[in-house]
C-alpha positions in Angstrom: -11.5 16.1 19.7 -10.2 15.5 16.6 -12.3 14.8 13.5 -10.9 12.7 10.6 -13.1 13.0 7.3 -12.0 10.5 4.4 -11.9 11.8 1.1 -14.4 9.4 0.0 -18.0 10.7 1.4 -19.5 7.3 1.5 -17.2 6.6 4.5 -17.9 7.3 8.0 -15.9 10.1 9.6 -13.7 9.2 12.7 -13.7 11.2 15.9 -10.9 10.6 18.7 -10.7 12.2 22.0 -7.1 13.6 21.8 -4.9 14.8 24.7 -5.9 12.6 27.5 -7.3 9.0 28.3 -10.6 8.7 29.7 -13.2 6.2 30.1 -16.8 6.9 28.8 -19.4 4.3 27.1 -18.9 6.1 24.0 -15.2 5.7 23.9 -12.8 2.8 23.2 -9.5 1.9 25.0 -7.9 4.0 22.0 -10.0 7.0 22.8 -12.1 6.6 19.6 -15.9 7.5 19.5 -17.6 4.3 18.9 -20.9 4.6 20.9 -22.5 7.2 18.4 -24.7 5.4 16.2 -24.5 7.3 12.9 -20.6 6.8 12.5 -20.5 3.2 13.9 -20.3 2.0 10.2 -19.9 3.3 6.7 -23.5 2.3 5.8 -25.3 3.8 8.8 -23.3 7.3 8.0 -24.6 7.1 4.7 -28.1 6.2 5.6 -28.2 9.0 8.1 -27.5 11.8 5.5 -26.1 13.9 8.1 -23.7 16.7 7.7 -20.2 16.5 9.4 -21.0 19.7 11.7 -24.1 18.3 12.9 -22.5 15.1 13.7 -19.7 16.9 15.6 -22.0 19.0 17.5 -24.3 16.0 19.0 -21.3 14.3 20.1 -19.5 17.5 21.7 -23.1 18.2 23.3 -23.4 14.7 24.6 -19.8 14.7 26.2 -20.7 18.0 27.6 -24.0 16.7 29.4 -22.2 13.2 30.0 -18.5 14.1 30.3 -15.8 11.4 30.1 -14.0 10.4 33.4 -10.7 11.9 32.7 -7.8 9.4 34.0 -4.8 11.3 32.7 -4.1 14.4 30.5 -1.2 14.2 28.3 -1.5 17.6 26.4 0.4 20.3 28.1 -1.9 23.1 26.8 -5.1 21.4 27.9 -3.5 20.6 31.4 -2.3 24.1 32.0 -6.2 25.6 31.5 -7.4 23.0 34.2 -8.7 24.9 37.2 -7.2 22.2 39.8 -3.8 22.9 37.9 -3.7 26.5 38.7 -4.5 27.2 42.3 -2.3 30.4 42.4 -3.7 32.0 39.7 -5.2 35.3 40.4 -7.6 35.3 37.5 -10.1 32.4 36.8 -10.3 30.7 33.6 -13.5 32.1 31.5 -16.4 29.8 31.9 -17.2 27.4 29.2 -20.2 28.7 26.9 -23.0 26.6 27.1 -25.4 25.9 24.2 -29.3 26.6 24.3 -29.4 22.8 24.4 -28.2 22.6 28.0 -30.9 25.2 29.6 -33.8 22.4 29.2 -31.8 20.0 31.4 -32.4 19.2 35.0 -30.2 20.7 37.6 -28.4 17.4 38.1 -27.5 17.7 34.4 -26.2 21.2 34.8 -24.2 20.4 37.6 -22.2 17.9 35.9 -21.3 21.3 33.4 -18.8 22.3 35.8 -16.7 19.4 35.0 -17.1 19.6 31.2 -14.0 20.0 28.7 -13.3 23.9 27.8 -14.8 25.2 24.6 -12.9 26.4 21.8 -13.0 30.2 22.9 -11.4 29.0 26.4 -8.8 27.2 24.5 -7.7 30.4 22.5 -7.7 32.8 25.5 -5.3 30.3 27.5 -1.8 31.4 27.5 0.4 28.9 25.6 3.0 26.6 27.4 6.4 27.7 26.3 8.0 24.8 24.3 11.4 24.1 23.6 12.1 24.2 19.7 14.9 22.2 18.1 14.7 23.8 14.9 17.5 25.7 13.5 17.4 29.8 14.2 17.7 31.3 10.8 19.5 34.6 11.0 17.5 36.7 8.9 17.2 40.6 9.0 14.1 42.0 10.8 11.1 43.5 8.7 10.9 47.3 9.0 7.7 48.5 10.5 7.5 51.1 7.6 9.1 51.8 4.3 10.3 55.7 4.2 10.4 55.5 0.5 6.7 55.1 0.3 6.0 57.9 2.4 7.7 60.5 0.1 6.2 58.9 -3.0 3.4 60.5 -5.2 0.1 59.2 -5.8 0.7 58.2 -9.5 4.0 56.5 -8.6 2.3 54.2 -5.8 -0.4 53.5 -8.5 2.2 52.4 -10.8 3.7 49.9 -8.3 0.2 48.5 -7.8 -0.4 48.3 -11.6 3.1 47.4 -12.6 4.3 44.3 -11.1 8.0 44.5 -12.8 8.3 47.9 -11.4 7.1 46.9 -7.8 10.0 43.9 -7.9 12.5 46.5 -9.1 11.3 48.8 -6.2 11.4 45.8 -3.6 14.8 45.0 -4.6 16.0 48.3 -3.9 15.2 48.2 -0.2 17.8 47.8 2.1 15.6 44.8 3.8 15.6 43.0 0.5 19.3 43.6 -0.2 20.3 42.4 3.1 18.0 39.2 2.5 19.4 38.6 -1.0 23.0 38.8 0.5 22.3 36.2 2.9 20.5 34.0 0.4 23.5 34.3 -1.8 26.0 33.5 0.9 23.7 30.3 1.7 23.7 29.5 -1.9 27.3 29.7 -2.1 28.0 27.7 0.9 25.7 24.8 -0.3 27.7 24.9 -3.3 31.0 24.6 -1.5 29.7 21.5 0.5 28.3 20.0 -2.9 31.7 20.1 -4.4 33.4 19.0 -1.1 31.1 16.0 -1.3 31.7 15.1 -5.2 35.3 15.3 -4.3 34.6 12.3 -1.9 32.6 10.6 -4.6 35.7 8.5 -5.9 36.6 7.7 -2.4 33.1 6.6 -1.9 33.0 4.5 -4.9 36.5 3.0 -3.9 35.3 1.9 -0.7 32.0 0.3 -2.0 33.7 -1.6 -4.4 36.1 -2.8 -1.6 33.3 -3.7 0.8 31.7 -5.7 -2.3 34.8 -7.6 -2.7 35.3 -8.3 0.8 31.4 -9.2 0.9 32.2 -11.8 -1.9 35.3 -13.2 -0.2 33.2 -13.5 3.1 30.4 -15.3 1.4 33.1 -17.9 -0.2 34.9 -18.4 3.2 31.3 -19.1 4.7 30.5 -21.5 2.4 33.9 -23.3 2.5 33.6 -23.0 6.5 30.2 -24.8 6.3 31.6 -27.6 4.0 34.5 -28.2 6.4 31.8 -28.0 9.4 29.9 -30.7 7.8 33.0 -32.8 7.3 34.0 -32.4 11.0 30.6 -33.3 12.2 30.6 -36.6 10.1 34.1 -37.4 11.3 33.0 -36.7 14.9 29.9 -38.3 14.9 29.3 -41.8 16.3 29.8 -44.2 13.5 27.3 -47.0 12.6 27.9 -50.6 14.4 27.0 -52.1 11.1 29.8 -50.4 9.4 32.6 -50.7 12.3 31.4 -54.7 12.1 32.1 -54.8 8.3 35.6 -52.9 8.5 36.6 -55.3 11.5 35.3 -58.5 9.7 37.4 -57.3 6.6 40.5 -56.4 8.7 40.4 -59.7 10.6 40.1 -61.8 7.6 43.4 -59.7 6.1 45.1 -60.7 9.3 44.1 -64.4 8.9 45.2 -64.7 5.6 48.3 -62.9 6.3 49.2 -65.6 8.9 48.3 -68.2 7.0 50.4 -66.9 4.0 53.4 -67.0 6.5 52.5 -70.6 7.5 52.5 -72.0 3.8 55.6 -70.1 3.0 57.4 -71.7 6.0 56.1 -75.3 5.1 56.8 -75.1 1.6 60.3 -73.4 1.6 61.0 -73.5 5.3 62.8 -70.6 7.4 66.4 -69.9 7.8 65.4 -68.6 11.5 62.8 -70.3 13.3 62.6 -67.5 15.6 61.6 -64.9 13.3 59.1 -66.9 11.9 57.6 -67.8 15.1 57.5 -63.8 15.9 56.0 -62.8 12.5 53.3 -65.5 12.6 52.0 -64.8 16.5 52.0 -61.0 15.8 49.9 -61.9 12.5 47.4 -64.0 14.7 47.4 -61.4 17.5 46.0 -59.0 15.2 43.4 -61.5 14.1 42.2 -62.7 17.6 42.1 -59.0 18.5 40.0 -58.1 15.8 37.5 -61.0 16.4 37.6 -60.1 20.0 36.4 -56.4 19.4 33.6 -57.8 16.8 32.6 -60.1 19.5 32.2 -57.0 22.3 30.3 -54.9 19.8 28.0 -57.5 18.8 27.2 -58.2 22.6 26.6 -54.4 22.9 24.4 -53.9 19.9 22.5 -57.4 21.0 22.3 -55.8 24.5 20.6 -52.4 22.9 
């Protein structure tokens, strides 16, 4: 069980069952302890005037007497120490310690203790499960078990090392282990300096690429704005026009065609025409356009009326 105690002493601690999923009247779906009355609210915790250790002990004892129904164990260390998961083990795990509180309960309560979670000592004695590590292995010299120089030193020299910090540092710097460690430290620093210089050399290139990207971004925004304007224009051109606008334009065009034909007729009556066939052709074409536009207007008016 994990316990989070806020920095503000007036706030209630948060207790959570970790490493497994279980069901219990005191647990919610997030494995948080919500059934223990003193920590159900900040005010109840403040009024209880309890110590954190006492509260934790009461919750643990309650779970030992009435253990939760374990559904699944996620923690590998906790799964490893479960008796059911180690049938081939020759040495059974040590029994969980019971507090004096448990001896005053009935036989039914004591029988439920067999399924109780392991105590802290059992967890310490359990063999750890090897876990793969992804951290980088640092090649450092091994620490010597003993220092031969100290064996040959007089008592006065040893006391001087204990009292004089500068002398102790100078003595440590002369040790082969420290020398090798310092050499590796200097090597790592030099490698870091080289990498830093290499990064600084690419600084100008990075700034140039950054400026180029900003310019491209600016051009892109301009093109997008222009594209949107053209798209709006295209939508307006491809959209279905208003019938009233079409009728208005057809009426104007029909009037123009009629006036053109009338102008031809007046010119022929006033001045005559050298070629009658040419006059007839031009007059008929102008009147034909007039009647076609009038027919289109009639069709549109019928369709608009029908809708």
